[in-house]
C-alpha positions, 0 to 999 in steps of 0.5 A, a space after each residue: 499500499 502506497 503512503 500518501 497525504 490525506 486531504 486534511 493534511 494537505 489542507 492543514 499544510 496549505 493553511 499554515 503556509 497561508 498564515 506564514 505568508 500573511 505574516 511575512 508578506 507585509 514585512 517583505 513589501 515594506 522592506 522592498 519599499 525602503 530599498 526603492 526609496 533608499 536607492 532613489 534618494 541616493 541616485 537623485 543626490 548624485 545626479 542633481 549635484 553632478 548636473 550642477 557641476 557640469 552646468 557650472 563648467 559651461 555656464 559659470 559660477 552657480 552663485 550667479 545663475 539666478 541673477 543672470 536669469 533675472 531672478 524669479 521675483 523680477 521675472 514672474 512670467 508663468 514659465 520662469 522657473 521652468 525656463 531656468 531649469 531648462 537652461 541650467 539643469 536639464 541639459 545635464 541630466 539624461 532623460 528628465 522631463 518637466 511638466 507644469 501642473 495645474 491644481 495642487 502644484 500649479 505653476 510648479 515645474 515638476 521634473 520626472 526622472 527615468 527611474 520614477 522619482 521626481 523633483 521640484 524647486 518650489 518657492 519663488 525667491 530670487 535664489 530658490 533654496 527650497 527643493 523637494 524630491 519624491 521617490 515616486 509619483 508626486 500626484 499620489 504622494 500628498 495633496 500639498 507639499 506639506 503633507 507626508 514629509 519623510 514618507 513619500 516626499 523629502 526636503 532638500 536645500 539648494 545653496 549655491 554659495 555652499 562651498 564658500 560661505 557658511 560652512 557650518 550649516 548645510 554646506 558641503 562639496 555639493 550644492 544640493 543637500 538634504 535639508 538640515 539647516 542649523 544642524 548641531 551635528 547630532 543624530 538626535 537633532 535630526 530625529 527631533 526636527 524630522 518629527 517636528 510637525 510645526 515645521 510645514 515642510 523643511 524637516 531633515 528626514 532625508 538627512 537621517 537617511 543620508 546620515 546612515 549611508 543612504 539606508 533607512 534605519 530601523 528606528 526611522 520615525 515613518 514608514 516610507 513609500 513611493 
């Protein structure tokens, strides 16, 4: 007589497999999301700063790009921001396309990277220091720039004087850094300010990830997505 599994044994085994899968699948999915966000944040940081260095070699000192373009406060034409981006940034990044959106991101040129991420320079000062990066579709992230900071959107800071002036704050060899102005050098401050919801947008959540070598640590305060 051949030995075989009974129907009950098969059903019990399948049930156990289903339970284990149900318990482990959410963790696997979240781990995958973390890996995508980590990879895309590091990629954006590299390519945007490389583009600025390449552009500076052709267009001169980056500290004067806004003045040379008339400054956004002086040139309030509808596409002034997009024109600036098209002149100084986009020619030095492969496969990037920018779109002027209506609605929640009206008059904001959102630039889409080939890997699915997007970025924008979002205020209207003469030297626009505030940038935002989304590891996924901005339209699916939040109804406004202030929502979901640290989960599906991340603050960056553009400082064209970073290699010459104010070396203690957000400066480095690069021009665009994760937002961390006023940082005292401690990890504790990054965590505290990342969770400071009284700050509408400028929170150093991306700086926490950079601090850990572009890896999202286990004690990161939010669940990321893209």
